[in-house]
C-alpha positions in Angstrom: -10.0 -20.0 9.3 -12.1 -22.6 7.5 -15.7 -21.5 7.3 -17.3 -24.6 5.9 -15.6 -27.7 7.3 -17.4 -31.0 7.5 -16.1 -32.6 10.7 -16.7 -36.3 10.7 -14.8 -39.5 11.5 -15.7 -41.0 8.1 -15.1 -37.9 6.0 -12.0 -35.9 5.4 -12.5 -32.1 5.8 -14.4 -31.0 2.7 -16.5 -28.0 1.7 -19.9 -27.1 0.3 -18.7 -26.6 -3.3 -15.6 -27.0 -5.4 -15.0 -25.2 -8.7 -13.1 -27.0 -11.4 -11.4 -24.3 -13.5 -10.5 -24.9 -17.1 -8.0 -23.1 -19.2 -9.9 -19.9 -19.3 -8.0 -16.6 -18.8 -8.8 -13.7 -16.6 -9.9 -10.4 -18.0 -7.3 -8.3 -16.3 -9.3 -7.7 -13.2 -9.5 -11.2 -11.9 -12.9 -12.0 -13.4 -13.0 -15.5 -14.9 -14.1 -15.4 -18.5 -14.5 -19.1 -19.2 -17.1 -21.6 -18.0 -16.6 -23.5 -14.8 -17.8 -26.9 -13.6 -18.8 -27.4 -10.0 -19.1 -30.3 -7.7 -22.4 -30.1 -5.7 -22.0 -30.7 -2.0 -25.4 -29.7 -0.7 -27.3 -29.6 2.6 -30.8 -30.6 3.6 -33.0 -33.5 4.4 -33.8 -34.9 1.0 -32.8 -38.6 0.6 -31.6 -38.7 4.1 -32.0 -42.5 4.1 -29.6 -42.9 1.1 -27.0 -40.4 2.1 -24.8 -40.4 5.2 -25.3 -37.3 7.4 -23.0 -35.5 9.7 -24.3 -33.1 12.4 -22.2 -29.9 12.8 -22.6 -26.5 14.3 -24.2 -25.3 11.1 -26.8 -28.1 10.8 -26.9 -31.4 9.0 -24.8 -31.7 5.8 -25.3 -34.2 3.1 -23.3 -35.2 0.1 -24.9 -35.5 -3.3 -23.2 -36.6 -6.5 -23.2 -34.6 -9.7 -26.6 -34.2 -11.2 -29.3 -36.4 -9.8 -27.3 -39.5 -9.1 -26.3 -40.4 -5.5 -23.2 -42.0 -4.2 -22.4 -44.1 -1.2 -18.7 -43.2 -1.4 -17.1 -40.9 1.0 -16.6 -37.2 0.3 -12.9 -37.6 -0.3 -13.2 -40.5 -2.8 -16.1 -38.7 -4.5 -14.2 -35.6 -5.2 -11.1 -37.6 -6.3 -13.2 -39.6 -8.7 -14.8 -36.5 -10.1 -11.6 -34.6 -10.7 -9.7 -37.7 -12.0 -12.2 -37.8 -14.9 -12.2 -34.1 -15.6 -9.8 -32.1 -17.8 -9.2 -29.0 -15.7 -5.8 -27.9 -14.6 -6.7 -25.8 -11.5 -9.2 -26.0 -8.7 -11.0 -23.1 -7.0 -13.1 -23.1 -3.9 -16.2 -20.9 -4.0 -17.4 -21.3 -0.5 -20.9 -21.5 -1.9 -23.2 -24.4 -2.6 -23.1 -25.2 -6.3 -24.9 -26.8 -9.1 -23.5 -28.3 -12.3 -24.1 -25.2 -14.3 -21.9 -22.3 -13.5 -22.8 -18.6 -13.4 -20.0 -16.4 -14.9 -18.7 -13.8 -12.5 -19.8 -15.4 -9.3 -17.2 -15.1 -6.5 -15.7 -11.9 -7.8 -15.9 -8.4 -6.3 -17.3 -5.1 -7.4 -15.2 -2.0 -7.5 -14.8 -0.1 -4.2 -15.9 -3.1 -2.2 -14.1 -5.1 0.5 -13.0 -8.7 -0.1 -14.1 -11.7 2.0 -10.7 -12.8 3.4 -12.1 -16.1 4.9 -13.8 -17.2 1.7 -10.8 -16.5 -0.5 -8.3 -18.2 1.9 -10.7 -21.2 2.2 -10.9 -21.4 -1.6 -7.1 -21.6 -1.8 -6.9 -24.2 0.9 -9.3 -26.5 -1.0 -7.4 -26.0 -4.2 -4.1 -26.8 -2.4 -5.6 -30.0 -0.8 -6.7 -31.2 -4.1 -3.3 -30.6 -5.7 -1.6 -32.4 -2.8 -3.9 -35.4 -3.2 -3.4 -35.6 -6.9 0.4 -35.5 -6.7 0.5 -39.3 -6.1 -1.4 -40.1 -9.3 1.2 -39.3 -12.0 4.5 -37.6 -12.8 2.6 -34.8 -14.5 0.5 -34.2 -11.4 3.7 -34.2 -9.3 5.2 -31.6 -11.6 2.0 -29.5 -11.3 2.2 -29.8 -7.6 5.8 -28.6 -7.6 4.9 -25.7 -9.9 2.2 -24.7 -7.5 4.6 -24.9 -4.6 7.3 -22.6 -6.1 5.0 -20.3 -8.1 5.0 -17.8 -5.2 8.8 -17.6 -5.2 8.9 -17.3 -9.0 6.4 -14.5 -8.9 8.3 -12.5 -6.2 11.5 -13.1 -8.2 10.0 -11.6 -11.3 8.6 -8.7 -9.2 12.0 -8.0 -7.7 13.8 -8.1 -11.1 11.2 -5.8 -12.7 11.2 -3.4 -9.7 15.0 -3.1 -9.8 15.0 -2.4 -13.5 12.2 0.2 -13.3 13.9 1.9 -10.3 17.2 2.1 -12.2 15.5 3.7 -15.2 13.7 6.2 -13.0 16.9 7.1 -11.1 18.8 7.7 -14.4 16.0 9.6 -16.0 15.4 11.9 -13.0 19.1 12.6 -12.6 19.5 13.6 -16.3 16.4 15.7 -16.5 17.2 17.5 -13.2 20.6 18.6 -14.6 18.9 19.6 -17.8 17.4 22.6 -16.0 21.0 23.9 -15.5 22.7 23.0 -18.8 23.6 20.3 -21.3 26.5 18.1 -22.3 27.2 18.9 -25.9 29.3 15.8 -26.5 26.4 13.5 -25.4 23.2 15.2 -24.5 22.0 12.1 -22.6 24.7 12.5 -20.0 24.0 14.2 -16.8 26.5 16.7 -15.4 28.5 14.2 -13.4 28.8 11.7 -16.3 29.7 14.5 -18.7 32.4 15.9 -16.5 33.9 12.4 -15.7 34.2 11.7 -19.5 37.1 14.1 -19.9 40.7 13.7 -18.8 40.5 16.0 -15.7 42.0 14.5 -12.6 39.5 15.9 -10.1 35.7 16.4 -10.5 34.3 19.8 -9.6 30.6 20.2 -10.4 30.8 24.0 -10.6 33.9 24.3 -12.8 33.7 21.7 -15.5 34.8 22.6 -19.0 32.8 19.8 -20.7 29.4 20.8 -19.2 27.8 23.9 -20.7 25.3 26.0 -18.7 22.5 27.5 -20.7 24.1 31.0 -20.8 27.2 29.4 -22.3 25.1 27.6 -24.9 23.8 31.1 -26.0 27.3 32.6 -26.0 27.3 34.3 -22.6 29.8 33.8 -19.9 29.3 31.4 -17.0 29.0 34.2 -14.5 27.5 37.7 -14.4 24.1 39.3 -14.2 23.1 38.3 -17.7 24.1 34.7 -17.2 22.1 34.7 -13.9 19.0 35.9 -15.5 19.2 33.4 -18.4 19.8 30.6 -15.9 16.9 31.7 -13.8 14.5 31.8 -16.8 15.6 28.4 -18.1 15.2 26.9 -14.6 11.6 28.2 -14.4 10.7 27.2 -18.0 12.1 23.7 -17.7 10.3 23.3 -14.3 7.0 24.4 -15.7 7.5 22.1 -18.8 8.2 19.0 -16.7 5.4 19.7 -14.3 2.8 20.4 -17.1 3.8 17.2 -18.9 3.5 15.1 -15.7 0.1 16.6 -14.7 -1.3 16.3 -18.2 -0.2 12.7 -18.6 -1.8 11.8 -15.2 -5.1 13.6 -16.1 -5.4 12.2 -19.6 -4.3 8.6 -19.2 -4.1 7.5 -15.5 -5.8 9.6 -12.8 -4.8 7.1 -10.2 -1.1 7.8 -10.9 -1.1 11.0 -8.8 0.0 11.4 -5.3 2.1 9.0 -3.1 0.0 5.9 -3.4 0.9 4.6 0.0 -2.5 5.4 1.6 -4.3 3.6 -1.1 -1.8 0.7 -1.0 -2.5 0.3 2.7 -6.2 0.3 2.0 -5.9 -2.2 -0.8 -3.7 -4.5 1.3 -6.4 -4.4 4.0 -8.8 -6.0 1.5 -10.3 -3.1 -0.4 -10.8 -3.2 -4.2 -9.8 -0.2 -6.3 -10.0 -1.4 -10.0 -7.2 0.1 -12.1 -5.2 1.5 -9.3 -2.5 -1.2 -9.8 -3.0 -1.5 -13.6 -0.6 -1.2 -16.5 -1.6 2.4 -17.4 -1.1 3.5 -13.9 2.4 1.8 -13.9 3.5 3.5 -17.1 2.2 7.0 -16.3 3.4 6.8 -12.7 6.9 5.9 -13.8 7.1 8.6 -16.5 5.3 11.2 -14.4 7.5 10.5 -11.5 10.7 11.3 -13.5 9.1 14.5 -14.7 7.7 15.7 -11.4 11.0 15.0 -9.5 12.9 16.8 -12.3 10.6 19.8 -12.1 12.2 20.8 -8.7 8.9 20.5 -6.7 9.3 19.7 -3.1 8.6 15.9 -3.4 10.4 12.6 -3.5 10.1 9.3 -5.4 10.1 6.8 -2.5 6.4 6.6 -1.9 5.6 6.3 -5.6 8.2 3.6 -5.9 6.1 1.5 -3.5 3.1 2.1 -5.8 5.0 1.2 -8.9 6.3 -2.0 -7.3 2.8 -3.0 -6.3 1.6 -2.3 -9.8 4.3 -4.7 -11.0 3.2 -7.2 -8.4 -0.4 -7.0 -9.4 0.3 -7.4 -13.1 2.8 -10.3 -12.7 0.4 -12.1 -10.3 -1.9 -12.8 -13.3 0.8 -15.0 -14.7 0.0 -17.4 -11.8 -3.8 -18.0 -11.4 -3.2 -19.1 -7.8 -2.6 -15.4 -7.1 -4.2 -13.6 -10.0 -7.7 -15.1 -9.4 -7.6 -14.9 -5.6 -7.7 -11.5 -4.1 -6.5 -12.6 -0.6 -3.5 -14.5 -2.0 -2.7 -11.6 -4.4 -2.1 -9.4 -1.3 0.8 -11.7 -0.3 2.5 -10.7 -3.5 1.6 -7.0 -3.1 3.2 -7.1 0.4 6.4 -8.4 -1.0 6.3 -5.8 -3.8 5.9 -3.0 -1.3 9.1 -4.3 0.5 10.9 -4.2 -2.9 9.7 -0.7 -3.5 11.3 0.6 -0.3 14.4 -1.5 -0.9 15.2 0.2 -4.2 14.1 3.6 -3.0 16.5 3.7 -0.1 18.9 0.9 -0.9 17.6 -0.8 2.3 16.3 -4.4 1.7 15.8 -5.2 5.4 14.2 -1.8 6.1 11.9 -2.5 3.1 10.7 -5.7 4.6 10.1 -4.1 8.0 8.3 -1.1 6.3 5.9 -3.6 4.6 5.3 -5.3 7.9 5.0 -2.3 10.1 3.4 0.3 7.9 1.5 -1.0 4.9 0.6 -4.7 5.2 -2.6 -5.9 6.9 -2.2 -9.7 6.6 1.5 -10.7 6.9 2.0 -14.5 7.5 5.5 -15.9 8.0 5.8 -17.1 4.4 5.1 -13.6 3.2 7.9 -12.3 5.4 10.4 -14.6 3.7 9.1 -13.9 0.2 9.2 -10.1 1.0 12.8 -10.5 2.1 13.7 -12.4 -1.1 11.9 -9.9 -3.3 13.6 -6.9 -1.6 17.0 -8.7 -2.0 16.5 -9.3 -5.7 15.3 -5.8 -6.3 18.3 -4.3 -4.5 20.7 -6.6 -6.3 19.3 -5.6 -9.8 19.5 -1.9 -8.9 23.1 -2.4 -7.7 24.0 -4.0 -11.0 22.5 -1.1 -12.9 24.4 1.3 -10.6 22.3 4.4 -11.6 24.5 6.9 -9.6 27.9 5.5 -10.5 29.0 5.4 -6.9 28.5 1.7 -6.1 25.6 2.7 -3.8 21.8 2.5 -4.3 21.0 6.0 -3.1 22.4 9.4 -3.9 22.9 10.4 -0.2 24.8 7.4 1.1 27.3 8.4 3.7 29.7 6.7 6.1 30.8 8.0 9.5 33.8 6.8 11.4 33.5 8.6 14.7 31.6 7.2 17.6 28.9 9.2 19.3 29.4 10.4 22.9 27.0 9.7 25.7 26.2 13.4 26.4 24.9 13.7 22.8 21.8 11.8 23.7 20.4 15.0 25.1 20.5 16.9 21.8 19.5 13.8 19.9 16.3 13.5 22.0 15.8 17.3 21.6 16.0 16.7 17.8 13.3 14.1 18.2 11.0 16.6 20.0 11.7 19.2 17.3 11.0 16.6 14.6 7.7 15.6 16.2 6.6 19.3 16.3 7.6 19.9 12.6 5.8 16.7 11.6 2.6 17.7 13.4 2.6 21.2 11.9 3.1 19.7 8.4 0.3 17.0 8.9 -2.3 19.5 10.2 -1.5 22.1 7.5 -1.4 19.6 4.7 -4.7 17.9 5.7 -6.3 21.3 6.0 -5.2 22.3 2.5 -6.2 18.9 1.0 -9.6 19.1 2.5 -10.0 22.7 1.1 -8.9 21.4 -2.3 -11.3 18.5 -2.2 -14.4 20.6 -1.3 -13.7 23.8 -3.2 -13.5 24.7 -6.9 -9.7 24.4 -6.7 -10.1 20.7 -7.2 -11.6 21.2 -10.6 -8.4 22.7 -12.0 -5.7 20.2 -11.2 -3.2 21.1 -14.0 -3.5 24.8 -13.2 -2.8 24.1 -9.5 0.3 22.1 -10.4 1.6 24.9 -12.7 1.0 27.6 -10.0 2.7 25.6 -7.3 5.6 24.8 -9.7 6.0 28.4 -10.7 6.0 29.7 -7.1 8.4 27.0 -6.1 10.8 27.7 -8.9 10.8 31.5 -8.4 11.5 31.2 -4.7 13.8 28.3 -4.8 16.4 29.4 -7.4 18.0 32.3 -5.5 18.8 30.0 -2.5 21.5 27.5 -3.5 20.2 25.0 -0.9 16.7 25.0 -2.4 17.9 25.3 -6.0 19.8 22.0 -5.8 18.1 18.6 -6.0 16.7 17.6 -2.6 18.7 14.3 -2.5 21.9 16.3 -3.1 20.9 18.7 -0.3 20.4 15.7 2.1 23.8 14.3 1.0 25.4 17.7 1.6 23.8 17.9 5.1 24.7 14.3 6.0 28.3 14.6 4.8 31.3 15.1 7.0 33.5 18.1 6.5 36.9 17.5 5.0 38.8 19.5 2.4 35.9 21.2 0.8 34.9 24.5 -0.8 31.3 24.2 0.6 30.2 27.1 2.8 29.0 24.6 5.3 32.6 23.5 5.8 34.1 27.0 6.1 36.1 26.3 9.2 39.4 27.9 10.3 41.4 24.7 10.1 44.9 23.8 9.1 44.9 20.4 7.5 48.2 18.8 8.5 46.9 15.3 8.6 44.1 14.2 6.3 43.1 11.4 8.6 42.2 13.6 11.6 40.0 16.7 11.6 40.8 19.1 14.5 38.4 21.2 16.4 38.0 24.6 14.7 36.0 27.8 14.9 33.3 28.2 12.3 34.0 30.8 9.7 31.6 33.4 8.1 30.6 30.9 5.4 29.2 28.5 8.0 27.0 31.2 9.6 25.8 32.4 6.3 25.0 28.9 5.3 23.0 28.5 8.5 20.8 31.5 7.7 20.3 30.2 4.2 19.4 26.8 5.6 16.9 28.3 8.0 15.2 30.1 5.0 15.3 26.8 3.1 13.6 25.0 6.0 10.7 27.5 6.0 10.4 27.3 2.2 10.5 23.5 2.1 8.0 23.2 4.9 5.5 25.6 3.3 5.9 24.3 -0.3 5.7 20.6 0.8 2.4 21.4 2.5 1.0 22.7 -0.8 2.8 20.1 -3.0 1.8 16.8 -1.3 -1.6 15.9 -2.7 -1.4 17.7 -6.1 -2.2 15.7 -9.2 1.3 14.5 -10.0 3.3 11.5 -8.7 4.7 12.9 -5.4 6.3 11.2 -2.5 7.0 12.4 1.0 10.1 10.6 2.3 12.7 12.9 0.7 11.1 16.2 1.7 10.6 14.9 5.3 14.3 13.9 5.5 15.3 17.3 4.3 12.9 19.0 6.8 14.7 17.1 9.5 18.3 17.2 8.2 18.3 21.0 8.0 17.5 21.7 11.7 19.7 18.7 12.6 22.7 20.1 10.9 22.1 23.5 12.5 21.9 21.9 15.9 25.0 19.9 15.2 27.0 23.0 14.3 25.8 24.7 17.4 26.8 21.7 19.7 30.1 21.6 17.8 30.9 25.2 18.4 29.9 24.9 22.1 32.3 21.9 22.4 35.0 23.9 20.7 34.5 26.9 23.0 34.0 25.1 26.3 35.8 21.7 25.8 36.3 21.2 29.5 32.7 21.9 30.5 30.9 19.4 32.7 28.3 19.2 29.9 30.7 17.5 27.6 32.1 15.2 30.4 35.6 16.0 29.4 35.3 14.0 26.2 35.9 16.9 23.9 39.1 18.2 25.6 41.4 16.7 22.9 42.2 18.5 19.7 40.2 16.0 17.5 36.8 17.0 16.4 34.4 15.1 18.8 31.2 16.3 17.2 29.9 15.2 13.8 27.3 17.7 12.6 26.3 15.3 9.7 25.2 12.7 12.3 22.9 15.3 13.8 21.5 15.9 10.4 20.8 12.2 10.0 19.1 11.9 13.4 17.0 15.0 12.7 16.0 13.6 9.3 14.9 10.3 11.0 13.0 12.3 13.6 10.8 14.3 11.1 10.2 11.2 8.9 9.2 9.2 12.0 6.9 12.0 13.1 5.3 12.3 9.7 4.8 8.6 9.0 4.8 7.3 12.6 7.3 4.6 11.6 9.7 3.4 14.3 11.5 0.1 13.8 11.6 0.2 10.0 12.7 3.8 10.1 15.7 3.1 12.3 16.8 0.1 10.1 16.4 2.2 6.9 18.5 5.0 8.4 21.3 2.8 9.5 21.3 1.0 6.2 21.8 4.4 4.6 24.8 5.2 6.7 26.5 1.8 6.5 27.0 1.5 10.2 25.1 0.1 13.2 26.9 2.1 15.9 24.3 4.9 15.5 21.2 2.8 16.2 20.8 4.2 19.8 20.7 7.8 18.7 18.3 7.0 15.9 16.0 5.0 18.3 16.0 7.8 20.8 15.1 10.4 18.2 12.5 8.2 16.5 10.7 7.4 19.8 10.8 11.0 21.0 9.4 12.1 17.7 6.6 9.5 17.8 5.6 10.3 21.3 5.5 14.0 20.6 3.6 13.4 17.3 1.0 11.1 19.1 0.6 13.7 21.8 -0.1 16.5 19.4 -2.0 14.6 16.7 -3.6 11.2 16.6 -2.7 10.1 13.0 0.3 9.9 10.8 0.1 11.5 7.3 -1.0 8.3 5.5 -3.7 7.4 8.0 -4.9 11.0 7.9 -5.2 10.8 4.1 -7.0 7.5 4.3 -9.6 9.1 6.7 -9.8 12.2 4.4 -10.6 10.0 1.4 -13.2 7.9 3.3 -11.5 4.6 2.7 -12.7 1.6 4.8 -9.5 1.0 6.6 -9.8 -0.6 10.1 -6.4 -0.1 11.7 -5.3 -3.2 13.5 -3.0 -1.1 15.8 -5.9 0.9 17.3 -7.9 -0.2 20.3 -11.6 0.0 20.7 -12.2 1.2 24.3 -16.0 1.8 24.4 -18.7 -0.2 25.9 -21.4 -0.4 23.2 -23.1 -3.6 22.0 -23.8 -5.0 18.6 -27.5 -4.0 18.9 -26.4 -0.4 19.1 -24.6 -0.5 15.7 -26.6 -3.0 13.6 -28.7 -1.8 10.7 -31.6 -1.4 10.7 -32.2 -0.1 14.2 -34.9 -1.6 16.4 -38.5 -1.2 15.3 -37.3 -0.6 11.7 -37.9 -2.9 8.7 -35.1 -5.3 7.7 -34.7 -6.1 4.0 -34.7 -9.9 3.8 -35.4 -12.6 1.2 -37.4 -15.7 2.1 -36.2 -19.1 1.1 -39.1 -20.2 -1.0 -41.9 -17.7 -1.2 -40.7 -14.7 -3.2 -40.9 -14.4 -7.0 -38.3 -13.1 -9.4 -40.2 -9.8 -9.6 -40.3 -9.6 -5.8 -36.5 -10.0 -5.7 -35.8 -7.6 -8.5 -38.1 -5.0 -6.9 -36.1 -5.4 -3.6 -32.9 -4.9 -5.5 -34.2 -1.7 -7.1 -35.6 -0.3 -4.0 -32.6 -0.9 -1.8 -28.8 -0.5 -2.2 -27.5 -3.1 0.2 -24.5 -5.2 -0.8 -26.2 -8.4 0.4 -29.4 -9.8 1.9 -30.1 -12.3 4.7 -32.2 -15.3 3.6 -34.8 -16.4 6.2 -37.3 -19.2 6.5 -40.2 -16.7 6.4 -40.8 -13.1 7.2 -42.9 -14.1 10.2 -40.4 -16.5 11.8 -37.2 -14.6 10.8 -35.1 -17.7 11.4 -31.8 -17.4 9.5 -31.0 -19.7 6.6 -28.0 -17.9 5.0 -26.7 -14.8 3.2 -26.7 -13.9 -0.5 -24.7 -11.1 -2.1 -26.4 -8.5 -4.3 -23.9 -9.0 -7.1 -24.4 -12.8 -7.1 -28.2 -12.3 -7.1 -28.1 -10.0 -10.2 -25.8 -12.3 -12.0 -27.8 -15.4 -11.2 -31.1 -13.9 -12.3 -29.6 -12.5 -15.5 -28.0 -15.9 -16.3 -31.2 -17.8 -15.6 -33.2 -15.6 -18.0 -30.7 -16.4 -20.7 -30.2 -20.1 -20.1 -33.4 -21.5 -18.5 -36.5 -21.7 -20.6 -39.8 -20.6 -19.0 -38.3 -18.3 -16.3 -40.6 -15.3 -15.9 -41.2 -12.6 -13.3 -43.7 -15.0 -11.6 -41.2 -17.8 -11.2 -40.6 -18.6 -7.5 -37.0 -18.1 -6.3 -36.0 -21.2 -4.3 -33.1 -20.8 -1.8 -34.2 -23.9 0.2 -31.6 -26.6 -0.4 -33.3 -29.7 -1.8 -36.3 -27.7 -2.8 -37.1 -26.9 -6.4 -39.8 -28.8 -8.2 -41.4 -30.2 -5.0 -42.0 -26.6 -3.8 -43.1 -25.2 -7.1 -46.6 -24.5 -8.4 -47.2 -27.3 -11.0 -49.4 -25.0 -13.1 -47.2 -22.0 -13.0 -43.8 -21.1 -14.5 -40.8 -23.2 -13.4 -39.1 -22.1 -10.2 -35.6 -20.6 -10.1 -33.3 -22.6 -7.8 -30.6 -20.3 -6.4 -29.3 -22.4 -3.5 -25.9 -22.5 -5.3 -25.2 -18.8 -4.5 -26.3 -19.0 -0.9 -23.8 -18.8 1.9 -25.1 -21.3 4.4 -22.6 -20.4 7.1 -22.4 -16.6 7.5 -20.6 -15.2 10.5 -23.2 -14.3 13.2 -23.2 -12.6 16.6 -25.9 -12.0 19.1 -27.3 -8.6 19.8 -25.6 -8.6 23.2 -22.1 -9.1 21.8 -19.7 -6.3 22.9 -18.6 -4.1 20.0 -15.0 -4.6 21.2 -15.4 -8.3 20.2 -17.2 -7.4 16.9 -14.4 -4.9 16.0 -11.8 -7.6 16.7 -13.6 -10.0 14.5 -13.7 -7.5 11.6 -9.9 -6.8 12.1 -8.6 -10.3 12.5 -11.0 -12.2 10.2 -11.3 -9.6 7.5 -15.1 -9.7 7.5 -17.3 -7.8 5.1 -20.4 -8.1 7.3 -21.8 -10.1 10.2 -25.4 -10.9 11.0 -27.0 -10.1 14.3 -29.4 -12.6 15.9 -31.5 -13.0 19.1 -32.5 -16.5 20.1 -31.8 -17.7 16.6 -34.0 -15.0 15.0 -32.4 -12.5 12.7 -32.3 -8.9 13.9 -30.0 -7.0 11.6 -26.7 -6.7 9.8 -23.4 -5.0 10.7 -21.1 -4.1 7.8 -17.6 -2.8 7.8 -18.9 0.7 7.1 -21.2 0.5 10.1 -18.2 -0.5 12.3 -16.0 2.4 10.9 -18.8 4.9 11.4 -19.4 3.8 14.9 -15.7 4.1 15.7 -15.7 7.6 14.3 -18.8 8.5 16.2 -17.5 7.2 19.5 -14.2 9.2 18.9 -16.3 12.4 18.3 -15.5 12.5 14.6 -17.7 12.8 11.6 -19.1 9.3 10.9 -20.2 10.4 7.4 -16.6 10.7 6.4 -16.6 6.9 5.7 -17.7 6.7 2.1 -17.1 3.1 1.1 -17.9 -0.4 2.4 
């Protein structure tokens, strides 16, 4: 949406001001450090006879030339003449009336503030129009135009390559350090167990009996088995777990506090237009990557998928500064971050299409079609690079990739939907318990000792997890074991009374004692995983939620699958099985039930649907199981929505008080803008007059109030609206004026009236301070009778920071994003004070 168009038959669409950027570089946060020139396109009545005017919905606009000279040329030719004589290489639109002198820092945002989507998008459109017009002037301008056109594709290409490389390093490092808890490879200590065992001449690979791999008891001269060996292994497991966790927590605390947690709640908030300085910086990237390897290796109940999205977005943010089109424009930068989020899921699950849909469905707020294609390209490149690195040595991108070859039967929809209901219940229990614990941590003394909390959780997890083989192993290996089909295997889960006469067919068989013992151990593992994940998600180390959620669903899924399998084996001709299990072949695949259960819990925890189904079938390499996955995902979402309103990420956004206005929610109340605006009726509204306040008056107003912006009115008596000025811009402009303009004192009159200045100033007093350049002459306004449903839609769809409320043209108040969020909370019977930021 263009906020400042000049609609005329004689003029092309132009804007109030245009910045001409030189070759200055950003400071890492998007703040320009060099000086800018500006073309002044002002409004007002001065020299009306000399300048063509165009009436619009915002008043009468006039065009002035640079300085004090006036031009009879059209706006289009004027801007072209100006820029053809300048030496800049990029153009930026400020959306604000400008003067020749620039104020450093204008147009940027403070930390923990919301961006103005409309202004940033309009800036980019003006820059693009100028580049398109200049392409016809010379070959060099044509090359610059081509560079501008494909810079977005180059940026997402670099993001994809870097994401794939970093993901490969993380996968290899986590695999090696996880095995380090159990033993070491003496020939090459940097090999994990699988690489070590495949390096010898043995024909088959057996993880438990590999002569090349030495367990820690063997390193100290003990036998592989026995009580002494068990105790030594137990102690080394605990010591290594505590070491890795302590290192991870200490690195996070000392160097990058933002590197803790999953990162997806904050990424969702940032993509909705919120500024969190440093959250996507280089230190966060480095510490998040190293800390993720350490925390995954420590054996905590966490995964690396959520942090991979954070890491990919860090790469996207850093690389976007190579292209000023994205690095200096917060709204455009979010297009790159959306593509980076898709690449993060792509390398985490080996699911490029699922990554794109995850970015669209779960994290992105503004997702135009070109961003969809760039996200697809970025996810493709990241998956290709990771496949080239081949971190697991099995030609797949994830550790638990499996393939099924048996079709599912129609009667199995009943247990699949049942697994969806179970998954929704498990997810709801987890979300409510985790939010309760995180709230307790936030408001108690526990939050003051983050490293100690990490060590205690790690110690308890290691002590309880080691005795159970299903909790001792890496969670990804557990998921692979649960997903896998039973063949010729020594696993207790596959202890069936079978006679293998043909390796291509697996006959129906009665479960042996090993299967029932494994089911009991898996039930204990489920309880332990659920409890420990509640305490783990939110501690001050990098920790994701996807892998624990998959495990929490895969365990009951496998148990249900074994139960249905044994029923089918015992009553093959029952009406329940429709006669489809009467043959000798095994008609039930317990691994498929584990996969469906995993999808159900993950869907219930995150409230994903479409992207979840695509991710899960990309994991299995087949599309024939889409219907079971869809049934379980929908059942899980319905149960989750019935038992709890929010998914885990939205719940953490609300807990942290981030200003996230979910576009998927509906506002169903009947309030009006007058009910929400600040201040309330009969209260004083802080305003600035256009030509009657001094610098001291304005500075006093800034000290006494904490508003992020101030309406500018004709006078305090009339309250007719002139425009809106931001607090940050006011501070910068006054400070800049005191440095650069001689004679400016506290008694200087601040002039916001366009075309004012010397004519309105006191000839005997100090010179006035003209600040029309920082005034937004076209703020978004609503009347006091506008339904809040319309106002909420405007904030969601236009990405507004604030809107002004008027009555018969007179200013009444202001509605900010925080006001809208607090009103929504209040109408939903929640605590409105939980919204902390604007």
